[in-house]
N, C-alpha and C positions, 0 to 999 in steps of 0.2 A: 157793146155790152161789157160791163165791168170797168168802164172808164170813169175816172174822177178828175175834177178840175181843181188845181191848186194854184193859188196866187203867191207870188214872191215879191218881197221888197228887197232888192239887191243892195249890197253894201255901198254902191255908188249913188244910191237914191232912186234909181230907175225901178220900174215895176215890170214884171213879166207874168204871163198866165200860160199855163200849159196843162194838157191832159196827160194822165198816166193811167196805167192799169192798177186797179186796187190790189192786185197780187204782186206788183213791183216792190222791191225792197226800198226802205228809206234811204239806203246808200245811193240809190239812183238819183234822189233829189240832190244829194251832195255833188254828184257828178254833173248834174244839170247846172247848178249854180256855179260850180268851178269853171265850167265851159263859158259862162257869161261874164266872169270876173277875171281880174288879173290873177297871177299865180300865188297870191298870198293865201295863208291859211284862213279858212272861214268857219264860222259857227252859225248854225241854224237854230232859230227859236220859234216856238209856236205856242198858241194859247194866250190866256190872260190870267195873271201876268205871264209874259213870255218866258218859257222854260226851254232850256237846251234839250235838243232831241238826239244828240250824238249817241246816247246809250241805246237808242232804238234802231241803229243802222241795219241790224240783222232781222228786224221785224218787217212785215209787209205794211204798206200804207194803210190797209184796212185794219190790221191789228193795232197800229199806232193811232188810229182814229184821226188821220190827217186829211181825209177827203173834205174838200171845200174850205180848207183853212187858209189863212194868210200866214205865210212863213217869212220871217225876217232874217236876213243874212247880215252878219257883221264880220269885219276883219278882226283877227286875233293875233 
């Protein structure tokens, strides 16, 4: 209950799917992607056209409306 699935396209081209609680902060998504990638800085984008979600790090996944989204990661 309260779990949402989010898909990721990682900077190296691989894909990952993971479930999170809708009450988790968006910052948890950054931690997940960082754990899957090298130690370079990353940028996460969601929506169409893809928009940077870094300003939402302190919002919950539910508040940011990221449930079921495809999130793209890029090295910066």
